[in-house]
C-alpha positions as a Python dict, from the first residue, in 0.01 Angstrom:
ca = {
    (1, 'X'): (0, 0, 0),
    (2, 'X'): (136, 314, -105),
    (3, 'X'): (132, 665, 142),
    (4, 'X'): (-100, 760, -77),
    (5, 'X'): (-383, 539, -7),
    (6, 'X'): (-256, 492, 366),
    (7, 'X'): (-316, 942, 362),
    (8, 'X'): (-645, 923, 146),
    (9, 'X'): (-835, 624, 425),
    (10, 'X'): (-729, 761, 695),
    (11, 'X'): (-932, 1079, 597),
    (12, 'X'): (-1224, 882, 509),
    (13, 'X'): (-1159, 679, 742),
    (14, 'X'): (-1196, 972, 1051),
    (15, 'X'): (-1415, 1183, 877),
    (16, 'X'): (-1692, 879, 830),
    (17, 'X'): (-1604, 613, 1047),
    (18, 'X'): (-1672, 368, 816),
    (19, 'X'): (-1859, 30, 899),
    (20, 'X'): (-1709, -102, 606),
    (21, 'X'): (-1447, 31, 390),
    (22, 'X'): (-1200, -70, 88),
    (23, 'X'): (-973, 131, -86),
    (24, 'X'): (-880, -30, -382),
    (25, 'X'): (-566, 111, -607),
    (26, 'X'): (-691, 88, -967),
    (27, 'X'): (-408, 253, -1214),
    (28, 'X'): (-251, -34, -1297),
    (29, 'X'): (-547, -127, -1476),
    (30, 'X'): (-499, 185, -1565),
    (31, 'X'): (-181, 199, -1807),
    (32, 'X'): (0, 442, -1475),
    (33, 'X'): (45, 158, -1182),
    (34, 'X'): (384, 371, -1041),
    (35, 'X'): (162, 689, -1057),
    (36, 'X'): (-129, 624, -771),
    (37, 'X'): (-397, 804, -958),
    (38, 'X'): (-697, 577, -1016),
    (39, 'X'): (-900, 380, -691),
    (40, 'X'): (-1219, 265, -616),
    (41, 'X'): (-1392, 322, -297),
    (42, 'X'): (-1709, 106, -148),
    (43, 'X'): (-1809, 325, 173),
    (44, 'X'): (-2078, 209, 429),
    (45, 'X'): (-2147, 395, 683),
    (46, 'X'): (-2391, 572, 928),
    (47, 'X'): (-2330, 912, 821),
    (48, 'X'): (-2525, 856, 519),
    (49, 'X'): (-2843, 810, 687),
    (50, 'X'): (-3099, 957, 510),
    (51, 'X'): (-2904, 1133, 249),
    (52, 'X'): (-2915, 1148, -165),
    (53, 'X'): (-2653, 973, -320),
    (54, 'X'): (-2578, 1337, -479),
    (55, 'X'): (-2482, 1474, -83),
    (56, 'X'): (-2265, 1181, 3),
    (57, 'X'): (-2009, 1216, -348),
    (58, 'X'): (-2040, 1556, -231),
    (59, 'X'): (-1955, 1492, 129),
    (60, 'X'): (-1618, 1236, -31),
    (61, 'X'): (-1551, 1468, -314),
    (62, 'X'): (-1518, 1787, -105),
    (63, 'X'): (-1318, 1564, 190),
    (64, 'X'): (-1052, 1466, -55),
    (65, 'X'): (-1090, 1773, -353),
    (66, 'X'): (-648, 1857, -218),
    (67, 'X'): (-606, 1475, -345),
    (68, 'X'): (-912, 1485, -650),
    (69, 'X'): (-686, 1899, -791),
    (70, 'X'): (-372, 1656, -762),
    (71, 'X'): (-266, 1351, -757),
    (72, 'X'): (-571, 1079, -786),
    (73, 'X'): (-718, 1111, -1163),
    (74, 'X'): (-1082, 936, -1111),
    (75, 'X'): (-1231, 755, -827),
    (76, 'X'): (-1498, 602, -841),
    (77, 'X'): (-1774, 588, -553),
    (78, 'X'): (-1954, 296, -383),
    (79, 'X'): (-2115, 468, -146),
    (80, 'X'): (-2434, 312, 140),
    (81, 'X'): (-2579, 346, 460),
    (82, 'X'): (-2538, 50, 648),
    (83, 'X'): (-2952, -68, 553),
    (84, 'X'): (-2844, -7, 174),
    (85, 'X'): (-2520, -258, 230),
    (86, 'X'): (-2563, -498, -30),
    (87, 'X'): (-2278, -730, 106),
    (88, 'X'): (-2257, -840, -266),
    (89, 'X'): (-2120, -798, -594),
    (90, 'X'): (-2065, -412, -592),
    (91, 'X'): (-2026, -308, -961),
    (92, 'X'): (-1714, -242, -1169),
    (93, 'X'): (-1551, 72, -1176),
    (94, 'X'): (-1577, 236, -1493),
    (95, 'X'): (-1292, 246, -1845),
    (96, 'X'): (-1091, 566, -1837),
    (97, 'X'): (-1128, 779, -2101),
    (98, 'X'): (-848, 954, -2019),
    (99, 'X'): (-515, 945, -1988),
    (100, 'X'): (-473, 590, -2055),
    (101, 'X'): (-114, 425, -2160),
    (102, 'X'): (-289, 131, -2179),
    (103, 'X'): (-408, 191, -2539),
    (104, 'X'): (-34, 306, -2708),
}
């Protein structure tokens, strides 16, 4: 786990007190394995109770705004309240539409 990965995870844990948190570095799927630029987040938190999906996304994006303006190029968000947590397969992240080195 890289320093950036640890930093992101610590911020998310402190802000949302998750019941479940999975932060996957998917940079290698986009031809950028060495730069920690693509992540997938599955986060289950009681703080999402009563919030719409857009509110949840805004909360995470606000928390990570500095990282999203810098080293993190893409962040696939899968955010659930405890009652919504499906305990099933979370969707795959979408294919990167820009900056991929795999197509070269």
